[in-house]
C-alpha positions as CSV (number, residue, x, y, z in Angstrom):
1,M,11.5,83.4,-44.0
2,G,14.1,85.7,-42.4
3,G,13.7,87.9,-39.4
4,P,14.4,91.4,-38.1
5,T,17.9,92.1,-36.9
6,D,16.6,94.6,-34.4
7,I,13.3,95.9,-33.0
8,Y,13.1,98.7,-35.6
9,G,13.0,96.1,-38.4
10,V,9.9,94.2,-37.0
11,E,7.3,96.4,-38.7
12,N,8.8,96.0,-42.2
13,F,9.3,92.3,-41.6
14,L,5.6,91.8,-40.7
15,K,4.5,94.0,-43.7
16,N,6.5,91.9,-46.1
17,I,5.0,88.7,-44.7
18,F,1.4,89.8,-44.8
19,N,1.7,91.5,-48.2
20,D,2.6,88.2,-49.7
21,P,-0.4,86.8,-51.6
22,V,0.7,83.3,-50.8
23,I,0.5,84.1,-47.0
24,L,-2.6,86.3,-47.3
25,P,-4.5,84.9,-50.3
26,I,-6.6,88.0,-51.1
27,K,-6.6,88.5,-54.9
28,N,-7.3,92.3,-54.9
29,P,-4.0,94.0,-54.0
30,L,-5.6,97.0,-52.5
31,I,-7.9,95.0,-50.2
32,R,-4.9,92.7,-49.3
33,K,-2.9,95.8,-48.4
34,I,-5.7,97.1,-46.1
35,V,-6.1,93.8,-44.4
36,S,-2.3,93.4,-44.1
37,S,-2.0,96.8,-42.5
38,A,-4.7,95.9,-39.9
39,I,-3.0,92.6,-39.0
40,V,0.4,94.3,-38.7
41,S,-1.0,97.1,-36.5
42,K,-2.7,94.6,-34.3
43,R,0.3,92.3,-33.9
44,L,3.2,94.8,-33.9
45,E,3.8,95.4,-30.2
46,Y,3.2,91.8,-29.4
47,V,5.8,90.7,-31.9
48,K,8.3,93.4,-30.8
49,N,8.0,92.0,-27.2
50,I,8.8,88.5,-28.5
51,Y,12.0,89.8,-30.1
52,R,12.9,91.8,-27.0
53,A,12.6,88.6,-25.0
54,I,15.2,86.8,-27.2
55,G,17.8,89.6,-27.3
56,G,16.3,92.3,-29.6
57,G,16.3,90.5,-32.9
58,S,16.1,87.2,-34.7
59,P,19.1,84.8,-34.5
60,I,18.3,83.4,-38.0
61,I,20.5,85.9,-39.9
62,K,23.7,85.2,-37.9
63,H,23.2,81.4,-38.0
64,T,22.6,81.4,-41.7
65,F,25.5,83.7,-42.4
66,S,27.8,81.5,-40.4
67,L,26.5,78.4,-42.1
68,T,27.2,80.0,-45.5
69,Q,30.8,80.8,-44.5
70,K,31.3,77.1,-43.4
71,L,29.9,75.9,-46.7
72,N,32.3,78.1,-48.7
73,T,35.2,76.8,-46.5
74,L,34.2,73.1,-46.9
75,D,33.4,73.2,-50.6
76,S,35.8,75.0,-52.9
77,Q,33.9,73.8,-56.0
78,R,30.9,76.1,-55.5
79,T,30.1,79.6,-54.3
80,Y,27.5,79.7,-51.6
81,S,25.3,82.7,-50.7
82,Y,21.9,83.0,-49.0
83,S,18.7,85.0,-49.0
84,M,15.7,85.5,-46.9
85,R,12.1,85.8,-48.1
86,Y,10.8,88.6,-45.9
87,S,13.9,90.4,-44.6
88,P,17.3,91.3,-46.1
89,P,19.3,89.9,-47.8
90,F,16.6,89.2,-50.4
91,A,16.9,86.8,-53.3
92,K,17.4,89.7,-55.7
93,D,20.6,90.7,-53.8
94,A,22.1,87.2,-54.1
95,L,21.1,86.9,-57.8
96,Q,22.6,90.3,-58.7
97,E,25.8,89.2,-57.1
98,F,25.8,86.0,-59.1
99,K,25.1,87.8,-62.3
100,D,27.9,90.3,-61.7
101,N,30.3,87.4,-61.2
102,N,29.1,85.6,-64.4
103,I,27.8,82.6,-62.6
104,N,25.5,80.7,-65.0
105,D,24.6,77.6,-63.0
106,I,22.5,78.0,-59.8
107,V,21.1,75.5,-57.3
108,L,18.4,76.8,-55.1
109,F,18.6,74.9,-51.8
110,S,15.6,75.3,-49.5
111,M,16.3,75.9,-45.8
112,Y,12.8,74.4,-45.1
113,P,13.2,70.6,-44.6
114,Q,9.6,70.0,-45.8
115,S,8.0,71.6,-48.8
116,S,4.8,73.6,-48.5
117,F,2.9,75.9,-50.9
118,T,3.2,78.7,-48.3
119,T,7.0,78.5,-48.1
120,I,9.0,77.1,-51.0
121,H,6.3,78.1,-53.6
122,S,6.4,81.7,-52.4
123,S,10.2,81.8,-52.4
124,L,10.5,80.3,-55.9
125,N,7.9,82.8,-57.3
126,E,10.2,85.6,-56.0
127,V,13.3,84.1,-57.5
128,H,11.8,83.7,-60.9
129,Q,10.4,87.2,-60.8
130,N,13.8,88.6,-59.8
131,L,15.5,86.7,-62.6
132,K,13.1,88.2,-65.1
133,E,13.7,91.7,-63.7
134,L,17.5,91.3,-63.8
135,E,17.4,89.8,-67.3
136,Y,19.5,87.0,-65.9
137,K,19.1,83.5,-67.4
138,P,21.3,81.0,-65.6
139,R,20.6,77.3,-65.5
140,V,18.4,76.9,-62.3
141,R,18.0,73.7,-60.4
142,V,16.0,73.3,-57.2
143,I,16.3,71.1,-54.1
144,E,13.0,72.0,-52.5
145,H,12.9,69.6,-49.6
146,Y,14.8,66.8,-47.7
147,Y,11.9,65.5,-45.6
148,D,12.8,61.9,-46.7
149,H,16.6,62.3,-46.6
150,E,17.8,59.8,-43.9
151,P,21.2,61.5,-43.2
152,F,19.3,64.6,-42.1
153,Y,17.4,62.6,-39.5
154,H,20.6,61.0,-38.2
155,L,21.8,64.6,-37.4
156,I,18.4,65.3,-35.7
157,T,18.7,62.1,-33.7
158,D,22.3,63.1,-32.7
159,E,20.9,66.2,-31.1
160,I,18.1,64.4,-29.4
161,E,20.6,61.9,-28.0
162,R,22.8,64.8,-26.8
163,V,19.8,66.4,-25.0
164,L,18.8,63.1,-23.5
165,N,22.3,63.0,-22.0
166,G,22.5,59.3,-21.2
167,E,19.2,59.2,-19.3
168,D,16.6,56.5,-19.9
169,A,14.5,57.4,-22.9
170,R,11.5,55.5,-21.5
171,D,11.1,58.3,-19.0
172,F,10.6,60.9,-21.8
173,I,8.0,61.7,-24.4
174,L,9.6,63.1,-27.6
175,I,7.6,65.8,-29.3
176,L,8.5,66.7,-32.9
177,S,7.1,70.2,-33.2
178,A,6.5,71.6,-36.7
179,H,5.3,75.0,-37.9
180,G,1.6,74.8,-38.4
181,L,-0.5,75.6,-41.5
182,P,-4.0,76.8,-41.9
183,K,-6.3,73.8,-42.4
184,N,-7.7,75.2,-45.7
185,V,-4.2,75.1,-47.2
186,V,-3.9,71.4,-46.4
187,D,-7.4,70.7,-47.7
188,K,-6.4,72.1,-51.0
189,G,-3.7,69.4,-51.3
190,D,-0.6,70.7,-49.5
191,T,1.3,67.5,-48.5
192,Y,3.3,69.2,-45.7
193,P,1.7,67.1,-42.8
194,Q,2.5,63.8,-44.6
195,Q,6.1,65.0,-45.0
196,C,6.3,65.8,-41.3
197,Q,4.8,62.4,-40.5
198,R,7.4,60.7,-42.7
199,G,10.1,62.5,-40.6
200,L,8.5,61.0,-37.4
201,E,8.7,57.6,-38.9
202,I,12.4,57.9,-39.9
203,I,13.4,59.3,-36.5
204,S,11.4,56.5,-34.7
205,E,13.3,53.9,-36.7
206,I,16.7,55.5,-36.0
207,C,15.9,55.8,-32.3
208,K,15.0,52.1,-32.3
209,Q,18.3,51.3,-34.0
210,R,20.2,53.3,-31.3
211,G,18.3,51.7,-28.5
212,M,16.4,54.9,-27.5
213,A,12.9,53.6,-26.6
214,F,11.0,56.8,-25.8
215,D,7.7,56.4,-24.0
216,E,6.1,58.0,-27.1
217,I,7.1,60.0,-30.1
218,K,4.5,62.6,-31.1
219,L,4.1,65.0,-34.0
220,S,2.6,68.4,-33.2
221,Y,2.2,71.9,-34.8
222,Q,2.9,75.3,-33.4
223,S,2.8,79.1,-34.3
224,K,-0.9,79.4,-35.0
225,V,-1.9,83.0,-36.0
226,G,-5.4,84.4,-36.4
227,P,-8.9,82.9,-35.9
228,M,-8.9,80.4,-38.8
229,K,-8.6,76.7,-38.2
230,W,-5.1,75.3,-38.3
231,I,-3.9,71.7,-38.5
232,K,-3.7,69.8,-35.2
233,P,-2.6,68.7,-32.7
234,A,-1.2,71.9,-31.3
235,T,2.1,71.7,-29.6
236,S,0.7,73.3,-26.4
237,D,-2.1,70.7,-26.3
238,V,0.4,67.8,-26.7
239,I,2.6,69.3,-23.9
240,A,-0.5,69.3,-21.7
241,E,-1.5,65.8,-22.4
242,S,2.2,64.6,-21.9
243,K,2.6,66.3,-18.5
244,H,2.9,63.0,-16.7
245,K,6.3,62.4,-18.3
246,K,9.5,64.2,-18.9
247,I,9.5,66.0,-22.3
248,I,12.0,66.6,-25.0
249,I,11.0,68.8,-28.0
250,Y,12.7,68.8,-31.4
251,P,11.6,71.5,-33.8
252,I,11.4,69.2,-36.9
253,A,10.4,71.8,-39.4
254,F,13.1,74.3,-38.6
255,S,16.7,74.0,-39.9
256,V,17.9,77.2,-38.1
257,D,16.8,78.6,-34.7
258,N,14.5,81.6,-34.9
259,S,11.8,83.3,-32.8
260,E,9.5,80.3,-33.0
261,T,12.2,78.1,-31.4
262,D,14.0,80.6,-29.1
263,Y,10.8,82.2,-27.8
264,E,7.8,80.0,-28.5
265,L,9.5,76.7,-27.5
266,R,12.1,77.8,-25.0
267,I,10.2,80.6,-23.2
268,E,6.5,80.4,-23.8
269,Y,6.0,76.7,-23.8
270,A,8.6,76.3,-21.0
271,K,6.3,78.5,-18.9
272,L,3.4,76.3,-19.9
273,A,5.3,73.1,-18.9
274,K,6.2,74.7,-15.5
275,S,2.6,75.6,-14.9
276,L,1.6,72.0,-15.6
277,N,4.3,70.7,-13.2
278,V,6.1,68.9,-16.0
279,K,9.1,67.3,-14.2
280,D,11.6,68.0,-16.9
281,Y,11.2,70.0,-20.1
282,R,14.0,70.2,-22.7
283,V,14.2,71.8,-26.2
284,C,16.8,70.7,-28.8
285,L,18.8,73.1,-30.9
286,C,18.3,73.3,-34.6
287,M,21.1,72.5,-37.1
288,N,22.1,76.1,-37.3
289,D,25.7,76.4,-38.5
290,S,26.9,73.0,-37.5
291,E,29.7,71.6,-39.7
292,A,27.7,68.3,-39.9
293,F,24.7,70.1,-41.4
294,A,26.9,72.0,-43.8
295,Q,28.4,68.7,-45.0
296,M,25.0,67.2,-45.4
297,I,24.0,70.1,-47.6
298,I,27.1,69.7,-49.8
299,D,26.6,65.9,-50.1
300,L,22.9,66.4,-51.0
301,I,23.7,69.0,-53.7
302,A,26.3,66.7,-55.1
303,Q,23.8,63.8,-55.2
304,K,20.8,65.7,-56.6
305,C,22.6,68.3,-58.8
306,P,25.9,66.8,-60.0
C-alpha cells in the first residue's frame, strides 16, 4: 500500500487511499471525493500522530528499497524494481523505467502474502491502466499470493522461534494478526479469511514438527477503520482473552513492517497488554529485507514464471 516518508506526506497518502473506488466503493466520483475528503479531514491529525510515534514516517519504503537491492544482487538474470499503491514510487514510474529499458517480459509479484479484492485487485487495475496510458505492451505474468507456499511459513516460524528464544512454548499463546477487512467484502466472496486460516494451519504443522507446542495458536484481525462491521475476532479482543498467558504476535498478513506493525502492534497493543497485566508480550518482525525472504521470492518466481 505504501506509506508517507514524512509527516507532510500523510495527507496525500490518505487522499490516495480513500479516493480508490476499491477502498471506498462509491460509484459516483464526485460523491466519493466529498466522502473521502471528510474521512481524511477527520483522521488526518490522528494518523500524523501515529507516524510521529514511529519516527516521522513509514518504514515500508526503506525496507522495500533495501529488499529490491538484495534481489538485484542475488539474481543477475532479472531486473527488480518496486512500486507502492498509494505513495511514490507508483507503478507508472516502474513501468516507464521498464519501457525505457526495452523490457518486454514482466512478472508482477505481490507484497501481500494473501490475495484480497481490496489489495491485489486494486493494484492490478492500476498497472493495467498505466500500461494502456504508456502504450506499453510487455508480456505480463502475476504472482498474486503465496498464502499456501510452505517455504514462506518456514521463514515465519524461524522468526517466531527466534522471538521465543529457547523458552517453553507451552507458556505462550501465539497470535497470528492479519489486517482486517470489512465484513461486507467477505460476504461478497473474498476468500482472504480462508487464506489466513490456511496460513495458521501450515504454521501449526511446522511448529509441531519443530517441537514448539504453544498453548494455543489463534488467528485475529487488526486495523479496523470506521463504523462498519469488520471480520472478527479483533486482535485487541484476542489479546484480552489471552491475558492469562505470555503472548507472541506474528503479523501474518504483512511482508514488510509498517505503521500497523510498528505502531499498532508494538505500541498501541503493547499498552493494552500492559494494562491487562500480561506477563510477557512480544511482537515478531516481518520479513522486511532479509536475504532469506529475497531468496524465497527468487525461487517462487523461478517456479511460477520460468
